[in-house]
C-alpha positions in Angstrom: 91.6 110.3 113.7 90.6 111.7 110.8 89.9 110.4 106.8 91.5 113.4 105.2 95.0 112.6 106.9 95.3 109.9 105.6 93.3 110.8 101.5 96.4 113.4 101.5 97.7 112.8 98.2 101.9 111.6 99.8 104.8 114.0 98.3 106.9 111.8 95.5 110.0 110.4 97.0 113.2 111.9 95.6 115.9 110.0 95.5 119.7 109.4 93.7 119.9 108.3 90.4 122.1 105.1 89.7 123.8 106.5 86.9 124.2 110.2 87.2 124.1 111.2 90.6 121.6 113.8 90.6 118.2 114.2 91.8 115.4 111.6 90.7 111.5 111.7 91.2 110.6 108.0 92.6 107.2 108.0 91.1 104.0 106.6 89.4 104.5 110.6 86.9 108.7 108.9 85.8 108.8 106.1 83.3 112.0 106.2 84.0 112.8 105.5 87.8 114.7 105.2 89.3 117.2 107.1 86.7 116.3 110.8 86.4 115.8 110.7 82.9 115.6 107.8 79.4 119.4 108.8 78.7 120.3 107.1 82.4 118.8 104.7 82.2 119.9 104.0 78.9 123.9 104.7 79.8 123.0 101.7 82.9 121.4 98.9 79.9 124.5 99.6 78.2 126.6 98.6 80.4 124.6 95.7 81.8 124.4 95.2 77.8 128.3 95.3 78.1 128.8 93.3 80.9 130.4 96.2 82.8 128.8 95.0 85.7 129.7 91.7 87.4 130.2 89.9 90.2 133.5 89.5 92.0 134.8 85.9 92.0 137.6 83.9 92.5 137.5 80.5 90.8 140.0 78.1 91.9 143.5 77.3 89.4 142.7 75.0 86.8 145.2 72.7 88.4 142.7 72.4 91.5 139.8 70.5 91.7 137.2 72.3 92.7 135.0 71.1 96.4 136.7 70.2 99.9 139.8 69.0 99.6 138.7 66.6 102.9 136.5 65.1 101.3 137.8 63.8 98.7 
Protein backbone atom coordinates (compact mmCIF):
# COMPACT_ATOMS: atom_id res chain seq x y z
CA UNK A 1 0.00 0.00 0.00
CA UNK A 2 1.10 3.52 -0.64
CA UNK A 3 1.61 5.95 2.24
CA UNK A 4 0.10 8.75 0.16
CA UNK A 5 -3.35 7.16 0.53
CA UNK A 6 -3.10 7.16 4.34
CA UNK A 7 -1.83 10.75 4.47
CA UNK A 8 -4.56 12.20 2.28
CA UNK A 9 -6.53 14.97 4.00
CA UNK A 10 -9.85 13.74 5.31
CA UNK A 11 -13.03 15.26 3.98
CA UNK A 12 -15.05 17.00 6.70
CA UNK A 13 -18.12 15.07 7.72
CA UNK A 14 -21.49 16.76 7.16
CA UNK A 15 -24.10 16.05 9.84
CA UNK A 16 -27.58 17.38 10.55
CA UNK A 17 -27.71 20.26 13.03
CA UNK A 18 -29.82 19.06 15.99
CA UNK A 19 -31.48 22.47 16.35
CA UNK A 20 -32.35 23.68 12.85
CA UNK A 21 -31.91 20.50 10.79
CA UNK A 22 -29.50 22.18 8.38
CA UNK A 23 -26.08 20.96 7.31
CA UNK A 24 -23.30 21.22 9.86
CA UNK A 25 -19.60 20.51 9.37
CA UNK A 26 -18.42 18.04 12.01
CA UNK A 27 -14.74 18.89 12.09
CA UNK A 28 -12.32 20.81 14.34
CA UNK A 29 -12.81 23.82 12.06
CA UNK A 30 -16.39 24.17 13.41
CA UNK A 31 -16.17 25.19 17.10
CA UNK A 32 -19.96 24.75 17.49
CA UNK A 33 -20.14 21.13 16.30
CA UNK A 34 -22.48 19.30 16.13
CA UNK A 35 -24.41 22.55 15.70
CA UNK A 36 -24.09 24.66 12.56
CA UNK A 37 -23.69 27.98 14.38
CA UNK A 38 -23.38 29.66 17.76
CA UNK A 39 -27.06 30.62 17.52
CA UNK A 40 -28.18 26.98 17.23
CA UNK A 41 -25.87 25.98 20.08
CA UNK A 42 -27.32 28.72 22.32
CA UNK A 43 -30.91 27.74 21.45
CA UNK A 44 -30.15 24.15 22.48
CA UNK A 45 -28.43 25.29 25.68
CA UNK A 46 -31.42 27.47 26.53
CA UNK A 47 -33.77 24.52 26.09
CA UNK A 48 -31.67 22.44 28.51
CA UNK A 49 -31.47 25.32 31.00
CA UNK A 50 -35.24 25.78 31.00
CA UNK A 51 -35.70 21.99 31.36
CA UNK A 52 -37.49 21.56 28.04
CA UNK A 53 -35.60 18.27 27.59
CA UNK A 54 -36.71 15.71 30.15
CA UNK A 55 -36.83 11.97 30.35
CA UNK A 56 -40.39 10.67 30.59
CA UNK A 57 -41.03 9.15 33.98
CA UNK A 58 -44.09 7.74 35.58
CA UNK A 59 -44.09 8.23 39.31
CA UNK A 60 -46.39 6.09 41.43
CA UNK A 61 -49.34 7.83 43.05
CA UNK A 62 -48.54 9.42 46.41
CA UNK A 63 -50.54 6.79 48.30
CA UNK A 64 -48.67 3.85 46.71
CA UNK A 65 -45.36 2.60 48.12
CA UNK A 66 -42.28 2.16 45.97
CA UNK A 67 -41.00 -1.28 45.05
CA UNK A 68 -42.46 -4.66 44.26
CA UNK A 69 -45.60 -5.30 46.38
CA UNK A 70 -44.82 -9.06 46.44
CA UNK A 71 -41.62 -8.37 48.38
CA UNK A 72 -43.26 -6.33 51.15
